[in-house]
C-alpha positions as CSV (number, residue, x, y, z in Angstrom):
1,X,0.0,-0.2,0.2
2,X,2.9,2.5,0.9
3,X,4.7,1.4,-2.0
4,X,1.9,1.6,-4.5
5,X,1.3,5.4,-3.2
6,X,4.9,6.3,-3.4
7,X,5.1,5.1,-6.9
8,X,1.9,7.2,-7.7
9,X,3.3,10.5,-6.2
10,X,6.9,9.9,-7.7
11,X,4.7,9.5,-11.6
12,X,2.7,12.8,-10.9
13,X,5.8,14.8,-9.6
14,X,7.6,13.5,-12.8
15,X,4.8,14.3,-14.9
16,X,4.4,17.9,-13.2
17,X,8.1,18.5,-14.0
18,X,7.8,17.2,-17.4
19,X,4.9,19.5,-17.9
20,X,6.4,22.5,-16.6
21,X,9.6,21.8,-18.7
22,X,7.3,21.4,-21.8
23,X,5.8,24.9,-20.8
24,X,8.8,26.6,-20.1
25,X,10.3,25.3,-23.4
26,X,7.3,26.4,-25.0
27,X,7.4,29.7,-23.3
28,X,10.8,30.2,-24.2
29,X,10.3,29.3,-28.1
30,X,7.6,31.5,-28.1
31,X,9.5,34.3,-26.8
32,X,12.3,33.6,-29.3
33,X,10.0,33.3,-32.2
34,X,8.2,36.5,-30.8
35,X,11.6,38.3,-30.6
36,X,12.6,37.2,-34.3
37,X,9.1,38.3,-35.7
38,X,9.7,41.7,-34.2
39,X,13.2,41.6,-35.7
40,X,11.6,40.8,-38.8
41,X,9.0,43.4,-38.4
42,X,11.7,45.9,-37.7
43,X,13.6,45.0,-40.6
44,X,10.4,45.0,-42.8
45,X,9.7,48.3,-41.6
46,X,12.8,49.8,-42.4
47,X,12.9,48.0,-45.6
48,X,9.6,49.7,-46.5
49,X,10.9,53.0,-45.3
50,X,14.0,52.8,-47.5
51,X,11.7,51.8,-50.6
52,X,9.4,54.9,-49.9
53,X,12.7,57.0,-49.7
54,X,13.9,55.3,-53.2
55,X,10.6,56.0,-54.4
56,X,10.2,59.6,-53.3
57,X,14.1,60.0,-54.9
58,X,12.9,57.9,-57.8
59,X,10.2,60.8,-58.0
60,X,12.3,63.6,-57.6
61,X,14.5,62.5,-60.2
62,X,11.9,61.6,-62.7
63,X,10.5,65.2,-62.1
64,X,14.0,66.6,-62.8
65,X,14.6,64.8,-65.8
66,X,11.6,65.6,-67.0
67,X,12.0,69.1,-66.5
68,X,15.4,68.8,-68.2
69,X,13.9,67.4,-71.1
70,X,11.3,70.3,-71.1
71,X,13.7,72.8,-71.0
72,X,16.1,71.0,-73.6
73,X,13.0,70.9,-75.8
74,X,12.1,74.5,-75.3
75,X,16.0,75.3,-76.0
76,X,15.9,73.1,-79.4
77,X,12.7,75.2,-80.2
78,X,14.1,78.4,-79.4
79,X,17.3,77.5,-81.6
80,X,14.9,76.3,-84.4
81,X,13.0,79.7,-84.3
82,X,16.2,81.6,-84.3
83,X,17.5,79.6,-87.3
84,X,14.1,80.3,-89.3
85,X,14.3,83.9,-88.4
86,X,17.8,84.5,-89.3
87,X,16.9,82.6,-92.8
88,X,14.1,84.7,-92.8
89,X,16.2,87.8,-92.3
90,X,18.4,86.8,-94.7
91,X,16.1,86.2,-97.4
92,X,14.4,89.6,-96.8
93,X,17.6,91.1,-97.3
94,X,18.3,89.4,-100.3
95,X,15.0,90.3,-102.0
96,X,15.5,94.1,-100.6
97,X,18.8,94.4,-102.7
98,X,17.0,92.6,-105.6
99,X,14.3,95.1,-105.4
100,X,16.5,97.9,-105.1
101,X,18.8,96.8,-108.0
102,X,15.7,95.9,-110.3
103,X,14.3,99.6,-109.4
104,X,17.7,101.1,-110.1
105,X,18.2,99.0,-113.3
106,X,14.5,99.8,-114.3
107,X,15.3,103.5,-114.0
108,X,18.4,103.2,-115.8
109,X,17.0,101.3,-118.6
110,X,14.1,103.9,-119.1
111,X,17.3,106.6,-119.2
112,X,19.0,104.3,-121.4
113,X,15.8,103.9,-123.7
114,X,15.3,107.6,-124.1
115,X,19.1,108.0,-125.2
116,X,18.3,105.0,-127.8
117,X,15.1,106.9,-128.9
118,X,17.4,109.6,-130.1
119,X,19.6,107.7,-131.8
120,X,17.0,105.5,-133.6
121,X,15.3,108.9,-134.8
122,X,18.7,110.0,-136.5
123,X,19.3,106.4,-137.7
124,X,15.8,106.5,-139.2
125,X,16.5,109.5,-141.3
126,X,19.3,108.0,-142.9
127,X,17.5,104.7,-143.6
128,X,14.5,106.4,-145.0
129,X,16.9,107.9,-147.8
130,X,18.2,104.6,-148.2
131,X,14.9,103.0,-148.8
132,X,14.1,105.4,-151.4
133,X,17.3,104.8,-153.0
134,X,16.9,100.9,-152.9
135,X,13.1,100.5,-153.2
136,X,13.3,99.7,-157.0
137,X,15.3,96.6,-156.5
138,X,14.0,95.7,-153.0
139,X,10.6,96.4,-151.3
140,X,11.7,97.5,-147.7
141,X,9.7,98.3,-144.8
142,X,11.2,100.2,-141.8
143,X,9.4,99.4,-138.3
144,X,10.1,101.4,-135.4
145,X,10.2,100.6,-131.9
146,X,11.0,103.3,-128.9
147,X,14.5,102.2,-128.8
148,X,15.1,99.7,-131.6
149,X,14.8,99.6,-135.6
150,X,13.8,96.7,-138.1
151,X,14.7,97.0,-141.4
152,X,12.4,94.6,-143.1
153,X,13.2,93.5,-146.8
154,X,10.3,91.8,-148.9
155,X,10.8,89.5,-151.8
156,X,14.4,88.2,-151.4
157,X,14.1,84.5,-152.0
158,X,12.7,81.9,-154.3
159,X,10.6,79.1,-152.8
160,X,12.6,76.9,-150.7
161,X,15.9,78.5,-151.6
162,X,18.5,80.0,-149.8
163,X,20.7,81.6,-152.3
164,X,20.3,85.6,-152.3
165,X,19.1,86.6,-156.0
166,X,22.0,88.6,-157.6
167,X,20.1,91.9,-158.3
168,X,19.3,91.9,-154.3
169,X,22.9,91.5,-153.1
170,X,24.0,95.1,-153.9
171,X,21.1,96.2,-151.7
172,X,21.7,94.1,-148.8
173,X,25.2,95.3,-149.0
174,X,24.3,99.0,-149.0
175,X,21.8,98.5,-145.8
176,X,24.9,96.9,-144.1
177,X,27.4,99.3,-145.0
178,X,24.9,102.2,-143.6
179,X,24.4,100.1,-140.3
180,X,28.0,100.0,-140.0
181,X,28.3,103.8,-140.3
182,X,25.4,104.4,-137.7
183,X,27.2,101.9,-135.5
184,X,30.6,103.2,-135.4
185,X,29.3,106.6,-134.2
186,X,30.1,107.5,-130.3
187,X,26.9,108.1,-128.1
188,X,26.2,110.3,-124.8
189,X,26.5,107.2,-122.7
190,X,29.7,106.8,-120.4
191,X,31.4,103.8,-119.5
192,X,32.7,103.4,-115.8
193,X,36.2,105.1,-116.8
194,X,34.4,108.2,-118.1
195,X,34.8,107.6,-121.9
196,X,31.9,107.3,-124.3
197,X,30.5,104.4,-126.0
198,X,30.6,103.6,-129.5
199,X,27.2,102.2,-130.6
200,X,28.4,99.0,-132.1
201,X,29.4,98.2,-128.3
202,X,26.1,98.5,-127.0
203,X,23.9,97.5,-129.7
204,X,23.8,94.3,-131.7
205,X,22.7,93.4,-135.1
206,X,19.8,90.5,-135.5
207,X,19.0,88.9,-138.7
208,X,15.9,87.1,-138.7
209,X,15.1,84.4,-141.6
210,X,11.4,83.9,-142.5
211,X,9.5,81.4,-145.0
212,X,6.3,81.1,-146.2
213,X,3.6,78.7,-145.0
214,X,4.2,75.9,-147.7
215,X,6.9,73.1,-147.1
216,X,8.6,71.0,-149.4
217,X,7.7,68.1,-147.9
218,X,4.1,67.3,-146.5
219,X,4.2,66.8,-142.8
220,X,7.6,68.1,-142.4
221,X,7.4,70.4,-139.4
222,X,11.4,71.4,-139.6
223,X,12.1,72.3,-143.4
224,X,10.9,76.0,-142.8
225,X,12.9,76.4,-139.7
226,X,15.8,75.2,-141.5
227,X,15.3,77.3,-144.8
228,X,14.5,80.6,-142.8
229,X,17.7,80.2,-140.7
230,X,20.1,79.1,-143.6
231,X,18.6,82.5,-145.4
232,X,19.6,84.5,-142.4
233,X,22.9,82.9,-142.4
234,X,23.5,83.8,-146.1
235,X,22.5,87.2,-145.4
236,X,25.0,87.5,-142.2
237,X,27.8,86.1,-144.5
238,X,27.4,88.5,-146.9
239,X,27.0,91.6,-144.6
240,X,30.5,90.1,-143.2
241,X,32.2,89.8,-146.3
242,X,31.1,92.8,-148.2
243,X,30.1,95.3,-145.7
244,X,32.6,94.8,-142.9
245,X,30.3,93.8,-140.2
246,X,32.9,91.6,-138.8
247,X,32.5,90.0,-135.3
248,X,33.6,90.4,-132.3
249,X,33.5,94.3,-133.1
250,X,30.2,94.1,-134.6
251,X,27.9,91.8,-132.6
252,X,25.6,90.0,-134.7
253,X,23.3,86.9,-134.2
254,X,20.8,85.1,-136.7
255,X,17.7,83.4,-135.9
256,X,15.0,81.2,-138.2
257,X,11.3,81.8,-137.4
258,X,9.9,79.9,-140.5
259,X,6.3,81.0,-141.2
260,X,5.5,82.2,-137.4
261,X,7.8,85.4,-137.3
262,X,7.4,89.1,-138.0
263,X,4.5,89.1,-140.7
264,X,4.9,91.8,-143.7
265,X,3.1,94.4,-143.9
266,X,0.8,94.2,-146.8
267,X,-2.6,96.0,-147.8
268,X,-6.0,94.4,-148.1
269,X,-5.4,94.1,-151.9
270,X,-2.0,92.7,-151.4
271,X,-3.1,90.0,-148.9
272,X,-5.8,88.8,-151.3
273,X,-3.1,87.3,-153.4
274,X,-1.8,84.1,-152.0
275,X,1.4,84.0,-154.3
276,X,2.1,87.7,-153.4
277,X,1.8,87.1,-149.9
278,X,4.0,84.0,-149.7
279,X,7.0,85.8,-152.1
280,X,6.6,88.4,-149.4
281,X,7.0,86.3,-146.5
282,X,10.4,84.5,-147.9
283,X,12.6,87.4,-146.5
284,X,14.9,88.6,-143.8
285,X,14.6,91.0,-141.3
286,X,17.7,93.2,-140.2
287,X,17.7,95.1,-136.9
288,X,19.6,97.0,-134.5
289,X,19.0,96.5,-130.9
290,X,20.1,97.6,-127.8
291,X,22.3,95.4,-125.6
292,X,20.4,96.5,-122.0
293,X,21.9,93.6,-120.0
294,X,25.7,94.8,-121.1
295,X,25.2,98.3,-120.0
296,X,23.4,97.6,-116.7
297,X,26.1,95.0,-115.9
298,X,29.0,97.7,-116.7
299,X,27.5,100.2,-115.1
300,X,26.9,102.7,-117.9
301,X,25.9,106.1,-117.3
C-alpha cells in the first residue's frame, strides 16, 4: 500500500516536472519566435521606409529629368525659331537688295531707252533715204520701236531657196554699209572709266530669216525652220564679207522663224493675192537692238 502510493506520487511529480519543462520550453520558444518576428517586422519596416525613400527620390529624379527634357525641348525649339528667323531675315535682305537693284535697273533702262530713242530717230532719217534709193530693187519696210529699228526686206528668196538673188545683193550690202556707219558713231552714254561708248559696243545686229507657210515635204515641221535659218545665215555672211560687219567688233546673231515670225505689212489688196503673200514672207529682217544687259552690268551712265 505504501509502496503503491509512493510510486504514484513519484509519477505525478515527474509528470508535473515534465509539463513544467515543456511549458517553459514552449514559452522560451514563443519568446524567441516573438523576438525574431519583432526583428523581422523592424527589418521589414526599415525596408519599407527605404523603399518609400527610394520611390520619393525616384519621383524627384523623374521630375528633374522631365524638367530637363522640357527645358532641352524648349531650347531646341528656341534654336530652330532663331535659325528660321535668321534665314527669313537673310531672305528679306536678298529680296530687298534685288528689289533695289531692279528699281535702279528699271530707272537706268528708262534713261537708256530715251537715249536710244534719240539715236534711232537719227538712224531712221538715214535709213529712210536709203530705202528710197533701193526700193526699185527691193521692197523695204522700216518698223520702228521706241529704242530699236527693224529693216524688213521683202521678196528676197525663191521658194525653198536660200541663195540671195544677184540683183538684191547690192541692196543688202548697201544696208550693211549704212548700219556700219551708224554703229561706228559715239553716243552720249558713258563707260565706268568716263569715256563714251561707240554704238557697236552697246547694240547688236539681229538677222531674222522667214519662210512662207508652204512646205517642201508634207508633214515636215522642221523644213521651214531650216530654210529660214539658212537664209539668215546667207545674209549675215554677205554683210560680213562685203559690208565689213565682222564680229567681235560688231555683234551679230541670226534666228530662223519659219512662217511664225514677224509678218510683212501688206495692204488688203495684197493680202488677197496668195502668191504675193507667200513671196513677201520669204525674206529677212535686219534690226539693230540695244544690249541693255551689258550696259546695266557694266554700270554705264
